[in-house]
N, C-alpha and C positions, 0 to 999 in steps of 0.2 A: 667819216671812218670811225668816229667815236660814239655815234648814235646820239642819245640824248645826254650823254655824260660830256665832260670837258676834256678828258685826257684818254689816250690809249686807243686801242683798236677794238671794235665791237663787232664780232662775227655776224650777228643777226642783221645789222645795218649794212655790212658788206654783202651778205646773201641777197638782201633786197636790191641792192644797187646792180649786182651782176646779173640778176634775173631781168632787170630793165635793159641792160646792155645787150644781153642775148637777144631780146626782141628786136632791138635796133639792127643788129648784126643779121639776123634772119630776113630783114627787109632788103638786104643786099647793100646796106650802106657802109662805106669806108669810114673807119671810126678811129681817131686818135684822141687820147686822154692825157691831159696834163694833170698831175696830182699834186696837191699841197702837203705840208707837214705840220700844220698848226695844231693838230690833235696830239703831237709829241713835243715839238719845240717851235717856237716863233722867235726867229732871231731879233726882230725889231723890238719885241718886248723884253727879251733878255738883256738887250743893250740899254734900253730906255729905263727899265725898272731895277735891273740888277747891276748895272754899271760895267757889263761885259763888253769887251772890244767887239765892235759892230761887224768886223770882218769875220772874226772867229764864230760870232753868234749866227751870222747868216749861213756860214758853211755848215754849222750844225743843223740849221733848218733845211739845208739842201740834202744832208744824209737822212734826215727824217722822211723826206719825200720818197727815198729809195726804199725805205722800210715799208711805207705805205703802198708803193708800186709793187713790191714782192708779194705783199698780202693780197692785193687786188688780183695779181696774176694767178696765184694759187687758187682763189675761189672761181676765177673765170675758167681756168683749165679743168677744175672738177666738173664743170658743165660741158666739157668737150670743146671748148672754144680755143682756137689757136692765138696765142699772144707772144709778144715780144716786148721786153722792157729796154728801152734805150736811155742811157743816162748821160748827162753833160759832164759828169765827173766820172773819170775812168775807174772802173772796178770790174775787171773782166771775169772774175770768178762769180760774180752775181748777175751781170747784165751786159749787153752789148753797148759800146760807146756810141753816142749819137753821131750818126753821119746822115746828112740829108738824103743822099741817094739810096742809102740802106733803108731808111723810114719809107720812102716812096715805094721801094720794091716790096716791102712787107705789106704795105696797103694794098698794092696791085694784086697780091696773093690772098687778099681779104683776111689778113691777120690783124688783130686789134693791137695798135701801137700804144704803149704806155710810156710817156715821156716823163723821166725823173730827173732829179738833180737841178731843177729850175733852168736858169740860163747858164749855169756854171759860174756865175759872177756874183759877188756880194752887191747889196744895195738894189737888187732887182727882185720884184716879187714874182710869185707864180702866175699872177694875172699877165705880167709882162711876157713871161716864158710861154704862156698859152697862146697869146697873140703871135708871138715871134714864130712859134712852131707851126701855127695855123697858116701864116703867111708863106713859110717855107714849103709846106706840103700842099699849097694852093687849095686850101680848104674853102668851102662855099659858106660856111657859117660857123660861129662860135656859141655854144650853149654854156651859159653860166648859171650853175645851180646855187640857190640861196635858201634861206629859211623862210622867205616871204614870197608873195605871188608875183613879184616883178619890182619895178622901180616906182618909188613913191616920191611925193614932193618933200617928205620928211621920213625920218625913221619911224616906221609904223609900230614898231615895238616900244617906242617912247612916247609917240604922238598918235593916239588912236584916231584922231580926225585927219590924219595925213591922206592926201589925194593920190589915188592909183593913177599911173601914167601908162596908157596903152601903147604909145609910140612916141619916140624922142629922137632928136638928132645928137650926134656926137658934141657939136658945138654947145648945144643947150646943157648937156651933161657937164661939160667943162665949165661953162659959165655960171651954172647954178651950184657947182660944187657937189653934185650928187655922187654918192659913193657906190657907182656901178662897178668900176674897176678903178685902178690907180690911173693917174693922168698920163703916165707914159704908155700904158696899154691903150687907153682910149684914143691917144694921139696917133699911135701906130694903126689902130683900126680906122681911123678917120683918113689918114693918108693912103691906105691901101684899099678903101671902100669895102671893108670887111664887117658885115653886120653881126650884131650880138642879139641873142635872145636870152633875157634874164628870166628865170622861172623858179617856181617852187619845187625843190628837189624831193619833197615828200609827197608831191602830187602823184597819184597812181598813173603809172605808164606814161609819165610826162614826155620823156625823150622820144619815144616811138610815136607819140601823138604829134609832137612838133615835126618830127621827120615826115610824117604823113601829110603835113600841111595844115594841121589844126592850129588855130590862134590861140596861144597860151603864153601867159607872162607879158613881158614888155619887149618890144623890137626897138633896138637902137641902131640907126643907120644914118647914112649921109643926109 
């Protein structure tokens, strides 16, 4: 959401993302989006670096996800796409409260559902929220957009000789301590046999290409 910057909302970046989303929806795909808030507030960092109470910091992070969700909704609806923001923290003036059956109904009507507010609980990341919502709506696949081409043996931004991994199991991710998603999220995916594709979000038409069956990024599965 912040583009090449480290803070705030960058309209050109959101425009590019929404164009990608539009192409996916036009394929007839039901799409749920879990959005983070790190471009505004990271609760864990506020707590660790600034000494803020972790619970308060995490709630601030959850509110940041709502800001991002509303921005994404605005850009999507400018393109004529039907969306609903469902938030785990109740704020009826801005968004609908998250109710599983309501989310399923919106998806059946081919609306894009944007899940905000994380899980609604402190100490849980948006990675965990994404997996939890995916399980609840019976999603077939999780797509995790990153700044690199997929999963590597080490951080490729730090280690240029890091090896790209085309396919890996959940257990290998946990055993090797690879930072695909946090351990709670990976464990939930493993228990529910929910595959993840980790891809470079700056790759042109990446989401629609994956939906069409093209091999892109790293597949993480049982």
